N, C-alpha and C positions, 0 to 999 in steps of 0.2 A: 855615196852608197844610196841605193834606193830604199826609201821608207814607205810602207803601205799602211795608211791609217785605217781606223775602224770604218769610216764612211766608204773608203775604197774597197775594203774587204767585203762589205755587204753589197756593194754594187757589182762586184766581180763574180759572186757566187750564186748558184741556184741549186736546189735539192737534187734534181735528176742527174745533172752532170757530176756533182760531188759524190753522190752515192755510187755512181758508175766508176768514178776514179778510185774510190776507196775499194770497191770490189776488184778492180783490175790490179791494184797494188798488192792485194792479198793473194792473188791467183798464181803468181809465178815467182821464181827466184828464191834466194835464201831468206830465212826469217831474220828480222832486224835484231841488232843488239840494242838493248834498252836499259837505261839506268835512271833511277829516281833518287831524289833526296828530299826529305820532308823535315822541316825544323819549326819549332815554336809550339806554344800550347794550343789546345783545342780552341777553335774560334779565331785564332790569329796565326795563320800558317804561312810559311814560306815554302813553296813547292817548286823544285827545279827538276826538269825532266829532259833527258837527252836521248837521241836515237841516231844510230848509224844504220842506214837501210840501203843495201845495194840496189841500184836501179832507181832509187827515189831521191836519196840525198843524205845530208847530215844536218841535224837541227838540234836546237836547244831552246827550251821554254823556261822562263823564270817568272813566276807570278806569286802574288800574295792573295790569300783567301781570308778576308776579314768579315766574319758572318754578321757582325753588328752594324756594318756600314749602311745598310739600307734603312735602318731605324734611326739614324742620326738626324739631328734637327735640320741639317743640310745633308741629304742623302749622298752617299758616294757609292761607286760600284763595289760589289762584293769581291770581284776578281779584277786585279790590275797587274799588268806586266807586259813583257815583250817576247817575241819569238825571233830567233836568229837562224837564218837559212844559209848553209854553206854548200859550195859545189863539191861534187865527188872527185873531180879530176885533180884539182890543186888545193882544195881546202879553203879557197877564197870565200869571203863573206859576200853572198849575193844580195841579200836584203834583210831588213828588219820589218817585222809585221806586228801590229797591235795584238798582243797575246790574248787579251780578254775578248777581242772580236773573233778570234779563231775558235775559242772554246765552245760556244753554243753550236756553231756549224759542225765542228768535229764530233761533239758529243751526240748531237741529234742524228747526224748521218750514220754514225756507228750503230745506234739503236735501230734506225730504219733499215739498214742493211741486214742486221741480225733478224729483224722481223720479216724481211722479205724472204729469208731463207728458212725461217722456223715457224712463223705464225700461221694460223689457218689461212687458206687461200683467199677467203672473202669475208673478213671480219666485218661485223655490222656496228657493234658498239665498242667504243674506246673509253676507258676511264683514265683520267689524268690525276695522279695523286701528287699534290703539291702545286702551288701557284706562283712559284718564284721565277727567276729569270730564265730558267731552262724550260718552263712549261710550254710557252708558245713555240719555240723552235722544235721541240719534240712533237707537238701536235702537227705542225706543218710538215715535218719530215715523214712522220708516219702516214699522213694523208697522201703524200707524194708516192710512198711505197705501196700503200694499201688504199686506193681510192674508193673501195667499196664501203668504207666507214660512213655511216649515215648519222650517227649520234655520238656526241662526246659529253661525258659526265665529268664534272670538275669537283674535286674535294680538296680542301685545305684546312689545316687546324684553325686558322682565322678565316671564317667564311667570307668576311668582307673582302679579303684579298682575292678569293675565288670569283666573287661578283665583279671586281675590277677587271680581272683577266677575261671573264666572259664578255664584258663590254667591248674588249679589243678584238674579239674573234668573229664579230659580225662580218659576213661576207665570205667566210671560208667554205661554206657549203653545208656541212653537217649541222644538225640541231644541237644547240649547246644547252646543257642542264647543269645547274649548280646544286650540289647535294650536301647535306650534313651527315649522311649515313654512309660511312666508308664501307661497311660490310655489304650493304645492298649494292653499292656502286661497283665493288669488285666482283660480286657474285653475278652481276648482270653483264659483265664485259667479256668480249672475245679477246680484247687486247688491253692490258693494263700497263701503263708506264708510270713509274714512281721516280720522282726527283725531289727528294727532301734532304734535310740535314739531320735526319733522325739517327739516334744511337740505338734506342730500343726498337725492335721490330714493330712495324705498323700493320703489315699485311699478314693475315693468317691463312695458312694453307687450306684450312677447312672451308674458306670462302670461295676458293677457286673452282669454277665450273669445269667439267670435262671439255677438253678442246681449247682451253684458254692459253694465251701466251702472256707471260709476265716479263716485262722489261724493267730491270732494276738499274737505276742510274745514279742515285744520290750518294751512296756510301763511297767514300774515297779514302778514309783513314782505317787503321786496324781496329778501331773501337766502334765502327759504324755499321748498322744493319737496317734494312727496310722490310725484310721478310723473315718469318719465323722458321724454325726447323721443319715444321709440318709442310711448309711450302716446298722446301728443298726435297723432302722425302717423297712428296707426291709428284714432283715434276721430273722431267728429263732436263738435266742441267747442261748449259752451254755458256761459254765466256768469250769475250773478244780476244783475249790473249792470256794464256796460262801464266806467262812471265809476270804480268802486272796484277792479276787478280788473286792468285793463290797465295803468294807470300805476303801481300801488302794490304789487302782489303778485307775488312771484317766480315762482309757478306759471305765470303768463301772461307777465309782464314779461320774464323771462330768455329764454325761447324767442323772444319777439318781437324783442328786441334782437339776438339771435344770428341772426335770419333763418330760424329753424327753422319758424316759422309766421308768418303775416301777419295784420293786423287782419281781413282777409276770411275767415280760417280760423275765426273765431268766428261761427257761423251766427246766433245770436240770444241775447238775454238774457231775463230773467224778464218784463220788460215786453212784449217781443215775443211771448213764449210765451203770456202771459195775454191778449193782445189778438188771438189768432188765427193766429199763425205756424204754418204747416203743417209739422209735423215729418216726417210720412210715413215713420215708422220701418219699415225693412225688418227681417225677423227676424234677419239676421246683423249688423246695424249695432251698432257699439260706440259708446255715448254717454258723454261726459265732461262733468261739471258742476262748475264751480269756484264754491264758496260763498265769496263775499268778505265778506259780513256788514256792509254799510254802515250808516250811521246811520239811513237811511230805514227799514230793517228794525226797528231798535230802536224807532223812532218809531211804526211800525205796531203793534208789540206794546204799547208804552206806552199808546197811545190805546185799544186793546182792553181793557187792564187798567183804565184810568181809567173807561171806559164801564161796565164791570161793577161796579167799586167804588162808583160813584155811582148805579147803577140803583135805581129804587124797588122796593119789595116786589112 
């Protein structure tokens, strides 16, 4: 059986083709069947996600998310695991792929596709909230989808980590600025991407300027949020998939249960957007996109990797 390791994953993928593949997979056919299982305490999570997606394939990802690993004396990856890809015709196992390597590509391409459909057409300033492992992929993917970005502001609770990230971003093109003032960085941005492990909301709706696009990535558990109620009430709300965000992720689930928003507050998900939902974005509209990262997205990326790995010369 073919195994594709992390080095091969990174060599086979690029942002433009992956974003295009993700858009195509969402554009036609039936919606996927998606199933999630999450076990363990906060900070030490086993996450198992499966998807059956007609026209794409069958896949299962099993990973652990151990938040303290990066701070160990000998650091280890926060996310570790495998993805198994099966064929639609006979259910045979086609390959295994490093699950941790898929995650940043899947997550960032999801956000970039969302921004390409929702964000203002020519954003100039991007603010990245969080300087963890997802920050660079998100910046790269958003730049691929929105090359008009001229300046990137970085904010992180530990500013030294933002400084370290900034040092790795030389050569990307936009001017990089590290800031300790989150409110100012959010207020100045046309596009804000947040990828933190926050439980209490960090981003306040009052900071968002008219016309901004807010990309929320970090929250993946029922108790996690990155933006407050005011942000949801000021914004037009979109998600990548209703099945994964509404019942499972605190960013949407908590305000739904509190009655702050209703299911009708979510205008569309990525399937609707890729199938012609008319956003009709006014210049002053604030858009909010919750990246839930379901198994169907891992499956799209895995199928794209497999196709490239097995393509002839």
